[in-house]
C-alpha positions as CSV (number, residue, x, y, z in Angstrom):
1,X,0.0,0.0,0.0
2,X,1.5,3.3,-1.1
3,X,1.6,6.2,1.4
4,X,-0.6,9.1,0.6
5,X,1.0,11.5,-1.9
6,X,0.5,14.5,0.3
7,X,2.9,12.9,2.8
8,X,5.6,12.9,0.2
9,X,5.1,16.3,-1.4
10,X,8.1,18.5,-1.9
11,X,8.3,22.2,-2.2
12,X,10.9,24.0,-4.3
13,X,12.5,27.3,-3.3
14,X,12.7,30.0,-5.9
15,X,16.1,30.0,-7.7
16,X,17.0,33.4,-6.3
17,X,16.5,32.1,-2.7
18,X,18.7,29.1,-3.4
19,X,21.6,31.2,-4.7
20,X,21.2,33.7,-1.8
21,X,21.6,30.9,0.8
22,X,24.7,29.5,-1.0
23,X,26.4,32.9,-0.8
24,X,25.9,33.2,3.0
25,X,27.9,30.2,4.1
26,X,31.1,28.4,3.3
27,X,31.2,24.6,2.8
28,X,33.7,24.4,5.7
29,X,31.5,26.3,8.1
30,X,28.5,24.1,7.2
31,X,30.6,20.9,7.8
32,X,32.0,22.3,11.1
33,X,28.5,23.0,12.4
34,X,27.4,19.4,11.8
35,X,30.7,17.9,12.9
36,X,29.7,18.5,16.5
37,X,26.2,17.0,15.9
38,X,26.2,13.2,16.5
39,X,24.3,10.9,14.2
40,X,23.4,7.2,14.4
41,X,25.3,5.0,11.9
42,X,23.4,2.9,9.4
43,X,24.2,0.7,6.4
44,X,21.9,0.8,3.4
45,X,21.9,-2.2,1.1
46,X,20.1,-3.1,-2.1
47,X,20.1,-5.6,-4.9
48,X,21.4,-3.7,-7.9
49,X,21.3,-4.9,-11.5
50,X,25.0,-5.9,-11.2
51,X,24.8,-7.5,-7.7
52,X,24.5,-6.3,-4.1
53,X,25.4,-2.8,-3.2
54,X,25.6,-0.9,0.0
55,X,27.0,2.1,1.9
56,X,27.4,3.5,5.3
57,X,25.2,6.5,6.1
58,X,24.6,8.8,9.0
59,X,21.6,10.6,7.4
60,X,18.8,8.1,8.2
61,X,15.9,9.5,10.2
62,X,12.3,8.4,10.8
63,X,9.7,10.9,9.6
64,X,6.3,9.2,10.0
65,X,4.8,6.3,11.8
66,X,1.5,6.3,9.8
67,X,2.5,5.4,7.2
68,X,5.9,4.2,8.5
69,X,8.4,6.3,6.5
70,X,12.1,7.0,6.8
71,X,14.5,9.1,4.8
72,X,18.2,9.1,4.0
73,X,20.4,11.1,1.6
74,X,22.7,9.7,-1.1
75,X,25.7,11.7,-2.2
76,X,26.0,12.1,-6.0
77,X,29.7,11.1,-5.4
78,X,28.8,7.6,-4.1
79,X,29.4,4.8,-6.6
80,X,26.5,2.9,-5.0
81,X,23.9,5.7,-5.3
82,X,22.7,4.9,-8.8
83,X,22.1,1.2,-8.0
84,X,20.4,2.0,-4.7
85,X,18.1,4.5,-6.4
86,X,17.3,2.0,-9.2
87,X,16.7,-0.9,-6.9
88,X,13.1,-0.1,-5.8
89,X,13.6,-1.7,-2.4
90,X,16.3,-1.2,0.2
91,X,17.3,-2.6,3.6
92,X,18.4,0.0,6.2
93,X,20.5,-1.5,9.0
94,X,20.8,0.4,12.4
95,X,24.2,-0.5,13.8
96,X,25.5,-1.2,17.3
97,X,29.0,-0.3,18.4
98,X,30.0,-4.0,18.1
99,X,29.3,-3.7,14.3
100,X,31.9,-1.0,13.7
101,X,33.8,-3.4,11.4
102,X,30.7,-3.4,9.1
103,X,30.4,0.4,9.2
104,X,34.0,0.8,8.2
105,X,33.8,-1.8,5.4
106,X,30.7,-0.2,3.9
107,X,32.3,3.3,4.2
108,X,35.4,2.2,2.3
109,X,35.4,2.9,-1.5
110,X,37.0,0.7,-4.2
111,X,36.5,-2.6,-2.4
112,X,34.0,-5.5,-2.7
113,X,31.9,-4.8,0.4
114,X,30.2,-8.2,0.0
115,X,33.3,-10.2,-0.3
116,X,33.0,-11.7,3.2
117,X,29.9,-13.9,2.7
118,X,29.8,-14.7,6.4
119,X,28.6,-11.2,7.2
120,X,25.5,-11.1,4.9
121,X,22.7,-13.2,3.4
122,X,19.7,-12.6,1.3
123,X,16.1,-12.0,2.3
124,X,13.5,-14.2,0.6
125,X,12.6,-11.0,-1.4
126,X,16.2,-10.9,-2.7
127,X,17.8,-7.9,-0.9
128,X,21.1,-8.4,0.8
129,X,20.8,-8.2,4.6
130,X,23.4,-7.9,7.5
131,X,21.9,-10.2,10.2
132,X,24.3,-8.8,12.9
133,X,22.7,-5.3,12.8
134,X,20.9,-4.2,16.0
135,X,17.8,-3.8,13.7
136,X,17.1,-3.7,10.0
137,X,14.1,-2.3,8.1
138,X,13.2,-3.3,4.6
139,X,11.2,-0.9,2.5
140,X,10.1,0.4,-0.8
141,X,11.5,3.6,-2.2
142,X,8.5,5.9,-2.7
143,X,10.0,9.3,-3.5
144,X,13.2,11.0,-4.3
145,X,14.1,14.7,-4.2
146,X,17.3,16.2,-5.6
147,X,18.9,18.4,-2.9
148,X,22.1,20.1,-3.8
149,X,24.8,17.4,-4.5
150,X,22.6,14.7,-2.9
151,X,19.3,12.9,-3.3
152,X,16.9,12.6,-0.4
153,X,15.2,9.2,-0.6
154,X,11.9,8.4,1.1
155,X,11.3,4.8,2.0
156,X,8.0,3.2,3.1
157,X,9.0,0.6,5.6
158,X,7.4,-2.9,5.0
159,X,9.3,-5.1,7.4
160,X,11.4,-4.7,10.6
161,X,13.7,-7.1,12.4
162,X,15.0,-6.2,15.8
163,X,17.8,-8.2,17.6
164,X,16.3,-10.2,20.4
165,X,16.7,-8.8,24.0
166,X,18.9,-11.8,24.8
167,X,21.3,-11.0,22.0
168,X,21.3,-7.3,23.0
169,X,21.9,-8.0,26.7
170,X,24.7,-10.5,26.0
171,X,26.6,-8.1,23.8
172,X,26.0,-5.0,25.9
173,X,26.6,-2.9,22.8
174,X,25.1,0.5,22.6
175,X,24.3,2.2,19.3
176,X,27.1,3.2,17.0
177,X,27.3,7.0,16.6
178,X,29.5,9.2,14.4
179,X,30.7,12.4,15.9
180,X,33.5,14.8,15.0
181,X,35.0,12.5,12.4
182,X,35.2,9.5,14.8
183,X,33.1,6.5,15.9
184,X,31.5,6.4,19.4
185,X,29.1,4.3,21.4
186,X,26.3,5.4,23.7
187,X,25.9,3.6,27.0
188,X,24.0,4.0,30.3
189,X,27.1,6.0,31.5
190,X,26.6,8.6,28.8
191,X,23.1,9.5,30.0
192,X,22.9,13.1,31.2
193,X,19.3,13.6,32.1
């Protein structure tokens, strides 16, 4: 069932407003502002025409529960972006700190990210999945919006798999977070309020 179209509507800024914003801020200042804003680490996988593809992302956010929608951005510079955009369906993996090896692998360019067949398998629907992830969400791409040098992708979530409490408790691994160009873990000790 497709989400209502009004949920996925986009609004374009007039060209003059776009160029005015670009003149106000340097790329380095923009990056510096977000460098101190932590983000959860995810891996997005899909079955492309040439085989499985995937990448590490820190741009995944939930935007709606009814219908269940998430969004992420794909850089125009990513070699995996065209295959992910053309796949129709994706699997978004939410990582724990004990999965940093997967995050690093899928963040590295120029390698076969699926070479180690012990780290992934296929869902019955054909998409590559990383079973070690704290959670994964399979969904259908329902909208895309060009945004600067990236594409914002909206996904209607169709299926969710969450690691069992026994697995989570045994590993004691908090979520994997990217902050100030390095990997971090959240724990009960990091709670401030």
